[in-house]
C-alpha positions in Angstrom: -97.1 12.6 15.7 -99.1 10.1 13.7 -96.5 10.2 10.9 -93.8 9.2 13.4 -95.8 6.3 14.8 -96.6 5.1 11.2 -92.9 5.3 10.2 -91.9 3.4 13.4 -94.4 0.7 12.7 -93.4 0.5 9.0 -89.7 0.3 9.9 -90.4 -2.5 12.5 -92.3 -4.5 9.8 -89.4 -4.1 7.4 -86.9 -5.1 10.0 -88.9 -8.2 10.9 -89.1 -9.2 7.2 -85.4 -8.7 6.7 -84.7 -10.8 9.9 -86.9 -13.6 8.6 -85.2 -13.7 5.2 -81.8 -13.7 6.9 -82.8 -16.6 9.2 -84.3 -18.5 6.3 -81.2 -18.1 4.1 -78.7 -19.1 6.8 -80.7 -22.1 8.0 -81.2 -23.9 4.7 -81.1 -27.6 5.6 -79.4 -30.0 3.3 -82.0 -32.0 1.5 -81.6 -35.7 2.0 -80.5 -37.7 -1.0 -83.3 -39.1 -3.1 -83.7 -42.9 -2.8 -83.2 -43.4 -6.5 -79.7 -41.8 -6.2 -78.6 -45.1 -4.7 -79.4 -47.4 -7.6 -76.5 -49.0 -9.3 -75.0 -46.9 -12.0 -74.2 -48.5 -15.3 -70.6 -48.4 -16.2 -68.6 -50.1 -18.9 -67.9 -53.7 -18.3 -64.2 -53.1 -18.0 -64.5 -50.4 -15.4 -67.1 -52.4 -13.5 -64.8 -55.5 -13.4 -61.9 -53.3 -12.1 -64.1 -51.9 -9.4 -65.2 -55.4 -8.4 -61.7 -56.7 -8.3 -60.4 -53.7 -6.2 -63.3 -53.2 -3.9 -64.9 -56.6 -3.3 -64.5 -56.2 0.5 -66.1 -52.7 0.5 -69.3 -53.7 -1.4 -72.0 -54.8 1.1 -75.8 -54.8 1.3 -77.5 -52.4 3.7 -81.0 -51.4 4.6 -81.6 -47.7 4.6 -84.2 -45.6 6.4 -84.5 -42.8 3.9 -86.6 -40.7 6.3 -84.2 -40.8 9.3 -81.1 -41.4 7.1 -80.0 -44.4 9.2 -77.9 -47.3 7.8 -78.8 -50.8 9.1 -77.2 -54.2 8.4 -79.5 -56.7 6.8 -79.6 -58.7 10.0 -80.6 -55.7 12.2 -83.9 -56.1 14.1 -84.4 -52.3 14.1 -84.2 -52.3 10.3 -87.1 -54.8 10.1 -89.3 -52.1 11.8 -88.8 -49.5 9.0 -92.0 -48.6 7.2 -92.0 -49.8 3.6 -92.2 -46.2 2.2 -89.1 -45.3 4.2 -87.1 -48.5 3.4 -84.5 -48.9 0.7 -82.0 -51.6 0.0 -78.5 -50.4 -1.0 -75.6 -52.4 -2.3 -72.3 -50.6 -2.2 -69.7 -49.0 0.0 -70.9 -47.7 3.3 -68.4 -44.7 2.9 -70.6 -43.4 0.1 -73.6 -43.4 2.4 -71.7 -41.7 5.2 -70.6 -39.0 2.8 -74.2 -38.4 1.8 -75.2 -37.7 5.4 -76.4 -41.1 6.5 -75.5 -42.3 10.0 -75.0 -45.9 11.3 -77.6 -47.5 13.4 -76.7 -47.7 17.1 -77.9 -51.2 17.5 -76.4 -53.1 14.6 -73.1 -51.1 14.4 -72.6 -51.2 18.2 -68.9 -51.3 19.0 -67.8 -50.4 15.5 -66.3 -47.1 14.6 
């Protein structure tokens, strides 16, 4: 009788461990991009001038909250409240930020899609 209780307890522990591993493996959250990933990348002068000519309208300056992953315009009052350790200035295309998991601020992008 004791052996059966021991085996039942042992099997329960193993099942709980397997369940925890399963939950941990399926719930892996995407790690937010590192702030240094948004520094300007050096490209050849020719490639850079082509990009500047083609995408001048897409390159803008934004204020990022790297903790909440929110994008703010430089004129946004909410962006001014970001703690210095969470604040990053980004110059580039907003589409790149959106692809990396950032979302637009509800205040400064109100009415825009």
